[in-house]
C-alpha positions in Angstrom: 162.1 65.3 59.9 163.4 64.3 63.1 161.4 66.4 65.4 164.5 67.3 67.8 166.3 69.1 64.4 165.6 72.6 63.9 166.3 71.9 59.7 168.3 69.3 56.9 171.0 71.3 56.2 172.5 67.8 53.7 169.9 65.2 52.8 170.8 61.0 51.9 171.6 62.9 47.7 173.7 65.2 48.4 175.3 63.1 50.8 175.7 60.6 48.2 176.8 62.6 45.4 179.5 64.1 47.6 181.3 60.8 48.9 181.1 59.4 44.9 182.7 62.8 44.0 185.5 62.8 47.0 186.0 58.9 46.1 186.9 59.7 42.1 189.5 62.6 43.6 190.6 59.9 45.9 191.5 57.2 42.8 192.5 59.7 40.8 195.3 60.7 43.3 196.0 57.3 44.4 195.7 55.4 40.6 198.6 52.4 41.3 198.5 52.1 44.7 196.4 50.3 48.3 194.9 52.7 50.5 194.6 52.0 54.2 191.4 54.0 55.3 191.2 54.5 59.6 188.3 55.9 60.7 187.7 57.6 63.8 185.2 56.2 65.5 182.4 56.4 66.3 181.1 59.6 64.3 183.1 58.2 60.9 181.9 55.0 60.3 179.0 56.0 58.1 181.1 57.7 55.7 184.1 55.8 55.5 181.6 53.0 54.8 179.9 54.4 52.0 183.1 55.8 50.4 184.7 51.9 51.0 182.1 51.3 48.6 182.6 54.0 45.6 186.8 53.7 45.5 187.7 51.6 42.6 191.3 51.7 44.5 192.1 49.0 46.7 191.6 49.3 50.1 192.2 48.3 53.6 190.6 49.1 56.5 191.3 50.0 60.9 189.9 51.8 62.8 190.8 54.0 66.0 188.4 55.5 68.7 189.5 58.8 70.3 187.5 61.2 73.2 187.6 64.9 73.4 184.0 65.7 73.9 182.5 63.3 76.4 178.8 64.2 76.4 179.5 68.4 76.1 179.0 70.0 72.2 182.4 71.4 72.3 186.1 69.6 72.0 188.4 69.5 75.5 190.9 69.7 73.7 192.6 67.2 75.5 192.5 63.8 73.7 192.3 60.3 74.4 193.3 57.0 71.9 190.4 54.8 73.1 190.8 52.4 70.7 194.6 52.4 68.9 194.5 50.7 65.5 195.0 46.7 65.0 198.1 46.7 62.6 201.1 48.6 61.4 201.1 51.4 59.0 204.9 52.1 58.3 205.0 52.2 54.7 201.2 52.4 54.1 199.3 54.9 52.1 197.2 56.2 55.0 193.8 58.0 54.8 192.1 59.4 57.9 188.8 59.1 58.0 187.0 62.1 60.0 183.0 62.5 60.5 183.4 66.5 61.4 187.1 69.2 61.3 185.2 71.3 64.1 188.2 72.8 66.1 190.5 71.0 64.6 192.5 70.0 67.7 191.5 66.1 67.3 192.3 66.2 63.8 195.8 67.9 65.2 196.5 65.1 67.3 196.0 62.3 65.6 198.4 63.6 61.6 201.2 63.7 64.8 200.3 60.6 65.8 199.8 58.3 62.7 203.1 60.6 61.3 205.5 59.6 63.3 204.3 55.9 63.0 206.1 56.1 59.2 203.3 55.9 56.9 204.1 56.3 52.8 201.5 58.8 52.9 198.7 60.7 55.1 195.8 62.5 53.9 192.4 63.2 55.4 189.0 63.2 54.8 186.1 64.7 56.3 182.8 64.8 55.6 182.1 68.5 57.3 184.1 71.4 57.7 183.4 74.0 60.4 184.5 77.8 59.8 188.0 78.3 60.7 189.7 75.0 62.9 192.7 74.6 62.9 193.6 72.5 59.4 196.0 69.7 59.3 199.4 69.9 57.8 198.6 67.2 55.1 196.5 66.3 52.3 192.7 67.5 53.2 189.7 66.2 51.0 186.1 67.8 52.5 182.7 67.3 51.6 180.9 70.0 52.9 181.4 73.4 55.0 178.9 74.1 57.4 178.1 76.9 59.9 178.9 76.9 63.6 175.9 75.1 64.3 175.6 71.7 66.1 174.7 69.0 63.6 174.2 65.5 63.9 172.9 62.6 61.2 175.2 60.5 59.1 177.3 59.1 62.1 177.4 62.4 64.1 175.2 62.1 67.3 175.2 64.1 70.5 175.3 61.7 73.6 175.2 58.9 71.2 171.6 59.4 69.7 171.0 60.8 66.1 174.1 58.7 64.0 171.5 56.3 62.3 169.8 59.2 60.5 170.8 59.6 56.8 170.8 62.8 56.9 172.7 65.7 58.2 170.7 68.6 60.7 170.7 71.0 63.2 169.9 70.0 66.4 167.3 71.9 68.1 169.3 74.5 71.0 167.1 73.2 73.8 168.0 69.4 73.6 171.6 69.7 74.8 171.4 73.3 76.5 
């Protein structure tokens, strides 16, 4: 375990098993269709890569980068698009890939923004969900519920660190205090 963590909440094997389960649900729901996976950078890159490898449904990928945290541990509520999609999504089946549904403010913004681009369908997959977020008004595939503590690893960061950990753990408060 990394010395900056209090505990590991989800080990690599548990994450891999849940990603396989989510891929099976998505394959069932999107049978006969092609999916455009839209990864929200940087946090969703690990989930998106693992998910793409597990899906048997044909997929294409694109990325968006948004900012609502900066180097803070809480969303500011102000979302800025730092990198937009490289292609038109109208008429496509879009699955937005997020690392964590925290307050839900960023996700609400992204769902409105992408929905306005007229996709054939829009859904969201998130690896983690914190208690009581604003939920998107689209189908939502959820990996794990997590307590309202600051978690890192498997793509999630604090000030750009810890993303490469193969597991998810709770960051010690003295690291970000």
